[in-house]
N, C-alpha and C positions, 0 to 999 in steps of 0.2 A: 179617755181624754184626761190629761193631767190638769189638776186644779191648783191654783196658787191663791192663798189668802194673804192679803196685805196685813202685816203685823210688825211690831217692834222686835227687838232682839231679846232672846231669853238671857237670863243671868249667865248661863254657860257660854253664850256667844259673845258677850261683851269682853273686850280685851283692854286692860290698862295700857295707857300709852298711845292708843289709837285716836286719831283726830277724825271726827265725822263732820263733813261739811254739808249743811242743810240747804238745799235749793229747791224751789226758787226762793228768793227773798220776799219781803213784804213791804210795799210802799205804804207809808203812813199818811192818811188824809186828815184834813181838819175835822171832818165828820167823825172819824175814829177817835180823835183826841177829845173832842167835846163830848161825845157819847160816853166814853170811858170815864172822864172826869165827872160828868153828871151822875152816872149810874153808881159811882163809888162815893158820891156826895162830897167831892173835893172841889170847893169853890175858888181855888187859887186863880186869881185874875190872869196870871201869866199863861194859863191854859185856855181861858175862856173869853178874854176881853182883848180884842185886837188893838183897840185904841190905847188902852192902858199899857199893853205890851210894847207898842210903838214908842212910847215915851220913856221906857225904862231900859237903861244900859245893862249889860254891854251888847245885847243882841238886837234890841229894838224890834222884836217880832215875837209871836207866840211860840212857846216851847211845847214839845210833846211831853205829856205827863210821864215821868220816869217809871211809874208803876206799870203803865201801859207798855213801855219799852221792855221792862223786865218780863211781864207776862207774855209778850209776843216772842221775846228771845227764847224762853223756855218752850212755848208752844210750837215754834218752828222745828224743835228737835223731836217732837212726839212721834210723828209718822215714821221716822227712820229708826228711833231708838226704843221707845217705850209704849207704842200703841198696842194695847191689849195685853202687855206683858208686865206692866207695873202694878203694884198693889196701891202705892201712894207715895207722896213725898214725905220725907222724915224731917227735913229742915233745909234752910238756906244759910249761907255764910259768905263772908267776903264779897258782899254786893257793892258794886261801885259803878258810877256813871261819869267817866272821865271827860266826856264831851256831850253836848246836847244833841237832841234830835229835833228837827223842824218839819213842819208840814211839807210833804212831797219827798222827804228823804226815804230811801229804801234801806231796810234793816236786813242784813245777811247774818246768819248764825253758824257757829261751829261749836262742836263739843268734843272735849277730850275726856276719856274715862281715866280718872285719877287713880281709883282704887276700887277693889271689890272684895267682899268677904261673905262667907255663908252666914246666915242668920243663926244666932245661938238659941233663939226662942221660937223660931218659926221654920220647921223643916220644910224643904221644898222652895225656900226663898232665900234671897241674899241681899245684902246692902251694897249699893253701888254709889260711888261718889263721882259726880260729873263736874267739869269746869266748862261753863257756857261763856262764849265770847260773842258779842254782837258788834258788827261794823256797819258803818253807813256805806253808801254807794262809792265814796271816795277812799274807802279802806280805813277810815278813822274809827278807832275803838270807842263805842258809845256806851257799852254796858258789859259788865262781867259779873258772874255769880258762880258760887260753888253750891251744888245741890246734892243732897243725899236722898236716895229713893230705895224703897223696898221693891225688888224685882223678882218675879217668879222664875224658877228653874224650868227647863223644858220638861214637859210631862213624859213619863216613861212609856 
C-alpha cells in the first residue's frame, strides 16, 4: 500500500514566480477577535468594545485586530507550503493593511515565492522569500506581507 504524508514543500520544490492559492479561507468571528486581542494583552477598544466602536467613524463597528489578520494570513499558507519543512521565520517586511477586516469576513490567502537561495551557513537548508496576500470574500486586499523563512532541503 502506498503511503502519503501531508507536508509542506521542500526548498528544492519551491519555485520563484509561482502563486499558491490557499483554500479554504477562514471566516473571522467576534470570538476570534476578542480572544486574540485579550491573549496578546491588546486593550484597543476598537477590537473589544462594540458600543465604543459604533460611535467612532469611519466604520462605526468593531475592527478585526490586524495582528490576528496577519497571523491568520501566514497560517493559511502553512499546510501547503511549509508544514514540517520549515526551520523558522527569519523576518517580515513590507507589512500593510490596505483595508479593514470585520467580524464575519472571510480571509483568503495566496502566496508568491519571490526568491530563494541556499543558506551560506546551514548546509541542507535555504532561505525562501514569500509574498503573502490576503483578500476578503469580496476580493478586496486586506493584508500583505513579505516573509523570509529558513526551509529544509529534501533529505537525500
